[in-house]
C-alpha positions as CSV (number, residue, x, y, z in Angstrom):
1,M,102.1,-110.1,3.0
2,I,100.6,-113.2,1.3
3,S,98.4,-115.5,3.3
4,P,98.5,-119.2,2.3
5,N,96.2,-122.1,2.8
6,E,95.8,-122.6,6.5
7,D,94.8,-126.3,6.0
8,K,98.1,-127.2,4.4
9,P,101.1,-128.4,6.4
10,V,103.9,-126.0,7.0
11,I,107.0,-126.6,4.9
12,N,110.5,-125.3,4.7
13,H,110.5,-124.1,8.3
14,D,114.2,-124.7,9.4
15,D,115.4,-121.2,10.5
16,T,118.9,-122.5,10.9
17,Q,119.3,-123.3,7.2
18,P,116.4,-121.5,5.4
19,F,118.0,-121.6,2.0
20,E,119.5,-125.0,2.1
21,G,118.9,-126.9,-1.2
22,L,117.9,-123.9,-3.2
23,K,119.9,-123.1,-6.3
24,I,120.6,-119.4,-5.7
25,S,123.6,-118.0,-7.5
26,D,126.4,-117.5,-4.9
27,K,127.3,-114.2,-6.6
28,W,125.0,-112.6,-4.1
29,K,128.0,-112.6,-1.8
30,L,129.7,-110.2,-4.2
31,L,127.1,-107.5,-3.4
32,E,128.8,-107.0,-0.1
33,N,131.7,-105.4,-2.0
34,L,129.4,-102.5,-2.9
35,D,130.0,-100.0,-0.2
36,N,128.6,-96.8,-1.6
37,R,125.4,-95.7,-3.3
38,T,125.6,-95.0,-7.0
39,T,123.6,-93.2,-9.7
40,C,120.9,-95.1,-11.7
41,V,121.8,-94.8,-15.4
42,Q,118.2,-94.2,-16.4
43,C,116.7,-91.9,-13.8
44,N,119.9,-90.5,-12.3
45,K,118.7,-91.1,-8.7
46,S,121.0,-92.3,-6.0
47,R,120.5,-96.1,-5.5
48,K,122.2,-99.1,-4.0
49,Y,122.1,-102.6,-5.5
50,F,119.1,-101.8,-7.8
51,C,116.9,-98.9,-8.8
52,Y,113.3,-99.5,-7.5
53,T,112.0,-96.8,-9.9
54,C,113.4,-98.2,-13.1
55,N,113.7,-101.9,-11.8
56,I,117.2,-102.4,-13.0
57,P,120.4,-103.3,-11.1
58,V,123.0,-100.6,-10.7
59,E,125.9,-100.7,-13.2
60,E,128.5,-101.8,-10.6
61,I,126.7,-105.2,-10.0
62,K,124.7,-105.8,-13.1
63,E,127.1,-108.5,-14.4
64,Y,126.5,-110.5,-11.2
65,V,122.7,-110.3,-11.2
66,P,120.9,-113.4,-12.7
67,K,118.0,-113.1,-15.2
68,V,115.2,-115.5,-14.5
69,E,112.9,-116.8,-17.2
70,L,109.3,-117.6,-16.0
71,P,106.7,-119.8,-17.6
72,I,104.0,-117.1,-17.4
73,D,103.7,-113.4,-16.8
74,I,103.1,-112.0,-13.3
75,D,101.6,-108.7,-12.3
76,I,102.1,-107.3,-8.8
77,I,99.6,-104.7,-7.6
78,K,101.4,-102.7,-4.9
79,H,99.6,-100.7,-2.2
80,P,100.6,-97.0,-2.5
81,K,101.8,-97.0,1.1
82,E,104.3,-99.8,0.5
83,I,107.7,-98.2,0.4
84,D,109.4,-99.0,-2.9
85,G,112.8,-99.4,-1.5
86,K,111.6,-101.9,1.1
87,S,109.2,-103.9,-1.0
88,T,110.4,-107.3,-2.1
89,A,108.2,-107.0,-5.1
90,V,110.9,-105.0,-6.8
91,H,113.3,-108.0,-6.6
92,G,111.0,-109.8,-9.0
93,A,110.8,-107.0,-11.5
94,V,114.7,-106.6,-11.5
95,L,115.4,-110.4,-11.7
96,A,112.6,-111.3,-14.2
97,P,112.2,-108.1,-16.2
98,D,110.6,-109.9,-19.1
99,H,107.8,-111.4,-17.0
100,I,107.1,-109.4,-13.9
101,T,105.4,-106.0,-13.9
102,I,104.6,-103.8,-10.9
103,Y,101.6,-101.5,-10.7
104,T,100.8,-99.0,-7.9
105,Y,97.2,-99.3,-6.8
106,P,94.7,-97.9,-8.0
107,C,96.5,-98.0,-11.3
108,M,96.2,-101.5,-12.6
109,P,94.9,-103.2,-15.8
110,D,91.3,-104.2,-16.4
111,Y,91.8,-108.0,-16.4
112,P,89.7,-110.2,-18.7
113,K,87.3,-112.6,-17.0
114,N,87.8,-115.4,-19.5
115,G,90.2,-117.5,-17.3
116,E,93.4,-116.0,-18.8
117,V,94.3,-114.3,-15.4
118,I,94.3,-115.7,-11.9
119,L,94.6,-114.0,-8.6
120,I,96.8,-115.4,-5.8
121,Y,94.6,-114.7,-2.8
122,P,93.0,-116.8,-0.1
123,A,89.4,-116.0,-0.9
124,K,86.5,-118.3,0.1
125,T,86.4,-119.7,-3.5
126,S,90.2,-120.2,-3.7
127,V,91.6,-123.6,-4.8
128,S,95.1,-124.9,-4.7
129,V,97.5,-124.5,-7.6
130,G,97.3,-128.2,-8.3
131,E,93.5,-128.3,-8.3
132,F,93.4,-125.2,-10.6
133,I,95.7,-126.8,-13.1
134,R,93.8,-130.1,-13.0
135,N,90.6,-128.3,-13.7
136,L,92.2,-126.4,-16.5
137,S,93.6,-129.5,-18.1
138,K,90.1,-131.1,-18.1
139,N,88.7,-128.2,-20.0
140,Q,91.5,-128.3,-22.7
141,K,91.0,-130.1,-26.0
142,P,93.4,-133.0,-26.4
143,T,96.3,-132.4,-28.8
144,D,99.3,-134.3,-29.9
145,H,102.3,-133.9,-27.6
146,T,105.8,-134.3,-29.2
147,D,108.0,-133.4,-26.3
148,T,111.3,-135.4,-26.5
149,E,112.3,-134.5,-22.9
150,P,111.6,-137.1,-20.2
151,A,108.6,-136.2,-18.1
152,S,110.8,-135.6,-15.1
153,K,112.6,-132.8,-17.0
154,R,109.7,-130.9,-18.4
155,K,108.7,-127.5,-17.1
156,F,105.1,-126.3,-16.8
157,D,103.7,-125.9,-20.4
158,N,100.8,-123.6,-20.8
159,S,101.1,-123.1,-24.6
160,R,97.9,-124.9,-25.2
161,G,95.9,-123.4,-22.4
162,S,94.1,-120.2,-21.7
163,F,96.0,-119.4,-18.4
164,K,98.5,-116.6,-19.2
165,K,99.0,-114.5,-16.1
166,A,99.0,-114.5,-12.3
167,V,98.4,-111.4,-10.2
168,F,99.7,-110.8,-6.7
169,I,98.9,-108.1,-4.2
170,D,101.8,-106.4,-2.5
171,A,100.5,-105.0,0.8
172,T,99.9,-105.7,4.4
173,W,97.2,-108.2,5.2
174,T,94.7,-105.5,6.1
175,Q,95.5,-103.4,3.0
176,S,95.3,-106.5,0.7
177,K,91.8,-107.2,1.8
178,R,90.7,-103.7,0.7
179,I,92.5,-104.0,-2.7
180,Y,90.9,-107.5,-3.2
181,K,87.4,-105.8,-3.1
182,D,88.3,-103.8,-6.2
183,P,85.7,-104.6,-8.9
184,R,88.4,-105.3,-11.4
185,F,89.3,-108.4,-9.4
186,K,85.7,-109.6,-9.4
187,N,85.2,-113.0,-11.1
188,L,89.0,-113.7,-11.4
189,P,89.7,-117.3,-10.3
190,C,91.5,-117.3,-7.0
191,V,94.4,-119.6,-6.1
192,V,95.8,-120.2,-2.6
193,L,99.4,-121.3,-1.8
194,E,100.7,-124.1,0.4
195,S,101.9,-122.9,3.8
196,R,105.5,-122.0,4.1
197,I,107.3,-120.2,6.9
198,T,108.5,-116.8,5.9
199,Q,112.1,-115.7,6.3
200,F,111.2,-112.0,5.8
201,W,112.8,-109.9,8.5
202,R,110.1,-107.2,8.7
203,S,107.1,-107.9,10.9
204,D,103.5,-107.4,9.9
205,K,101.8,-107.1,13.3
206,N,99.2,-109.6,14.3
207,T,100.1,-112.0,11.4
208,P,101.6,-115.5,11.8
209,R,104.9,-116.7,10.4
210,W,103.4,-118.3,7.4
211,F,102.4,-114.9,5.9
212,L,104.9,-114.6,3.1
213,S,106.7,-111.6,1.6
214,T,105.8,-110.9,-2.0
215,I,108.9,-112.4,-3.6
216,E,108.6,-115.5,-1.4
217,A,105.0,-115.9,-2.5
218,V,106.0,-115.6,-6.2
219,H,108.7,-118.2,-5.7
220,Q,106.4,-120.6,-3.9
221,F,103.7,-120.2,-6.6
222,L,106.1,-121.0,-9.4
223,I,107.3,-124.1,-7.6
224,E,103.8,-125.3,-7.1
225,L,102.9,-124.4,-10.7
226,H,105.9,-126.4,-11.9
227,K,104.9,-129.4,-9.9
228,A,101.2,-129.1,-10.8
229,G,102.1,-129.0,-14.5
230,L,103.9,-132.3,-14.3
231,T,101.7,-134.2,-11.8
232,V,99.9,-137.3,-13.0
233,D,96.2,-136.7,-12.5
234,K,94.8,-139.6,-10.5
235,T,91.5,-139.1,-12.3
236,T,93.0,-139.7,-15.7
237,S,93.6,-143.1,-17.2
238,I,97.1,-144.5,-16.3
239,V,98.1,-147.4,-18.5
240,T,100.4,-149.9,-17.1
241,E,101.9,-152.9,-18.8
242,K,104.7,-155.4,-18.2
243,S,108.0,-154.6,-19.8
244,T,110.6,-157.1,-20.9
245,D,112.0,-156.8,-17.4
246,N,109.6,-158.6,-15.1
247,N,110.6,-156.4,-12.2
248,R,109.6,-153.2,-14.0
249,L,106.3,-151.6,-15.1
250,Q,105.9,-149.3,-18.1
251,V,103.7,-146.4,-17.3
252,S,102.2,-143.8,-19.6
253,S,99.6,-141.1,-18.9
254,N,97.5,-138.7,-20.9
255,E,99.0,-135.8,-19.0
256,M,102.6,-137.0,-19.9
257,G,101.6,-136.8,-23.5
258,A,101.4,-139.3,-26.3
259,G,104.4,-141.5,-26.6
260,S,105.8,-140.4,-23.2
261,E,106.7,-143.3,-21.0
262,E,108.4,-144.0,-17.7
263,L,109.9,-147.2,-16.3
264,I,109.2,-147.7,-12.6
265,D,109.7,-150.4,-10.0
266,E,106.7,-152.7,-9.7
267,N,106.6,-152.0,-6.0
268,D,106.6,-148.2,-6.3
269,T,103.6,-146.5,-4.9
270,E,101.6,-143.9,-6.8
271,N,103.1,-141.1,-4.7
272,E,106.6,-142.3,-5.4
273,I,105.8,-142.3,-9.1
274,A,104.5,-138.7,-8.8
275,D,107.7,-137.7,-7.0
276,E,109.7,-138.8,-10.0
277,I,107.5,-136.9,-12.4
278,I,107.2,-133.6,-10.6
279,E,110.9,-133.0,-9.8
280,Y,111.8,-129.4,-9.4
281,N,115.3,-128.4,-10.1
282,G,115.6,-124.9,-8.8
283,E,114.5,-123.2,-12.0
284,Y,113.1,-120.2,-10.2
285,D,115.3,-120.1,-7.1
286,N,117.3,-117.1,-8.3
287,L,114.2,-115.0,-7.7
288,L,115.4,-115.0,-4.1
289,F,118.9,-113.6,-5.1
290,F,118.4,-110.2,-3.5
291,F,116.3,-111.7,-0.7
292,R,119.1,-114.1,0.2
293,F,121.6,-111.3,0.3
294,M,119.5,-109.0,2.4
295,H,118.6,-111.8,4.8
296,H,122.3,-112.4,5.3
297,K,123.0,-108.7,5.8
298,I,120.2,-108.4,8.4
299,H,121.4,-111.4,10.3
300,T,125.0,-110.0,10.4
301,L,123.6,-106.9,12.2
302,Y,121.0,-108.5,14.4
303,E,120.5,-111.8,16.2
304,H,117.8,-113.9,14.6
305,D,115.9,-114.5,17.8
306,D,115.8,-110.8,18.6
307,L,113.9,-109.8,15.5
308,L,110.2,-109.5,16.1
309,S,109.3,-111.0,12.7
310,Y,110.7,-114.4,13.8
311,K,108.9,-114.4,17.1
312,R,105.4,-114.5,15.5
313,P,103.3,-117.6,16.2
314,L,102.4,-120.1,13.5
315,S,98.7,-119.6,14.0
């Protein structure tokens, strides 16, 4: 379970429509047609939906399963007592096989301490995703930017930076504290997520509703990363000038890149400008493909209000 920033407001907490507005392929509904277990083509073990050893979908549904491209690589360090078949970390490895790798603790890489790798963990030194990206941007040397896409359509671009990988811990809250103390995590920059109500159906005792499952945390991180990569930094110089239309302002920013401009209403507030720039269009929502299906399956078997996970407090 991933603990977010307690000081942030809770978001996306409507239990009646938890996936409303997300761009998840509706082919998850076709998974209901798979009644029997099948044999994994790689390890020959009996599996249903996907193989959590080989991290691939079973042959019967592989044409339905989306493949998600991510802007960075992600490592997930799984506690050895986490059951592979029940861990949502596997969802990520199946859906984004080119970017997500799972290690079972204590087997994990020796991460460099040069800023290339960050750890998603609420340590005392943790900063928000936005603050981390702003600090990273300040340390980068300015280069020419030739993007032709409007700022509102750009994804997070880390091609010029030193930030290459994010690491998550897949464990209960108590277990994750122990893994965090591993010397190999020492000196890694720590980032904390905004609060978001979990829709995970398994309860981690004595934890509030905003402790996320691993795949929810990965999804939340990528959304925040996307937005942070496009946000206009208030500390940078924002140049405004009158356009030919007296009711419009022409705005450019160092973070948008040279030659990148946006037309906005003169009465727009700075926050409204930022909202236009940081638009998220569901690029990573399919990471919740299996999660969406399993949430539906659980809720056809049990009443939502009867599940202990959803009875947990918010604090």
